[in-house]
C-alpha positions in Angstrom: 90.2 226.4 178.8 89.8 229.1 181.4 93.5 229.0 182.3 94.4 229.5 178.6 91.9 232.3 178.3 93.5 234.1 181.3 97.0 233.7 179.8 95.8 235.1 176.4 94.3 238.1 178.1 97.4 238.7 180.2 99.6 238.5 177.1 97.2 240.4 174.9 96.9 237.6 172.3 93.7 236.7 170.5 92.5 233.2 170.2 92.7 233.5 166.4 96.4 234.3 166.6 96.9 231.3 168.8 95.1 229.1 166.2 97.4 230.6 163.5 100.5 229.7 165.5 99.3 226.1 166.3 99.0 223.1 164.0 95.2 223.5 163.8 93.5 225.1 160.9 90.3 226.2 162.7 89.4 227.7 166.0 86.7 225.1 166.4 89.2 222.2 166.2 91.6 223.8 168.7 88.8 224.5 171.2 87.5 221.0 170.8 91.0 219.5 171.5 91.5 221.8 174.5 88.1 221.0 176.0 88.7 217.3 175.6 92.0 217.6 177.4 94.2 216.4 174.6 97.6 216.4 176.3 99.6 216.8 173.1 97.6 219.9 172.2 97.8 221.4 175.7 101.6 221.0 175.7 101.8 222.6 172.3 99.7 225.6 173.4 101.7 226.0 176.6 105.0 226.1 174.5 103.5 228.7 172.2 102.3 230.9 175.1 105.5 230.6 177.0 107.5 231.6 174.0 105.5 234.9 173.7 
């Protein structure tokens, strides 16, 4: 989670915007998936962040 937060700060993107771009409907669900280490979610988030 800390690595994702650093990338969000560097790219000036809010977590809310990241939620809107992902398949998740709530920030809570996305945070839970990231903290649990869901590999599918982590790869999706990396693709979104790399595209920006």
